[in-house]
C-alpha angles and dihedrals in degrees: 000000000000090000090053092050092048091048091049091052091052092047090050092054094045122355090183096068114121122252088246091055092047091049092051092050095048099039089238128124119256090249090052090051091049090048093048093048091049090048093049090050095047091048090053093243092119106045099175148320123256140177121241104233126201098211089188088074094055122086094216121093114261127167128189126194136181111218126197115209130193118195137186116221127209132191093274100041127063135179092265093058093048090047092052091053094048096042092058092073114096091218089064107087097172136010127187135177104223141179123245136051096345136033108228134031111205126188111206130186131195144148096263143006087255092056092050093045091049091048092053095044097042103034110022106030094053092059101115096231095050109099101171140012128192117187123203115188115215108238099180135000119216099169132015126184091342095312117117118216096218100161095082122132115275118263106285096198117116115249116236122199128182 
């Protein structure tokens, strides 16, 4: 189990590392690494591999929002059923049932604030069990999935000294 955990940590930091590099870092053979990765994938532990994108460096429009959802359950409808309905939308990039003041945290992406707002008001809010939505648009991203976006412009505020 320790080898699996160590391999997962390495994949999280860089899923593009070669099998040889992963083997060297874990003191496993390349065939053991390949076998463990295949096992992790078949068990559903590793669900996919994705790039971390700094949308700020792309010319195209791209808007991200974090949406808080409150829902009201009844005898026939549970969190899982509501989550399945919400997760089917391509604009929904992550969906979590959470504790606290609201029930679901939803990350939504679109081409504009208008697109995201329309999606929430036309697709999410009309779901019968949804009682409240609160949308927070992401203005700047400094760290995503453990990767810091350090190459931002320097602070453009004027320094004031007494």
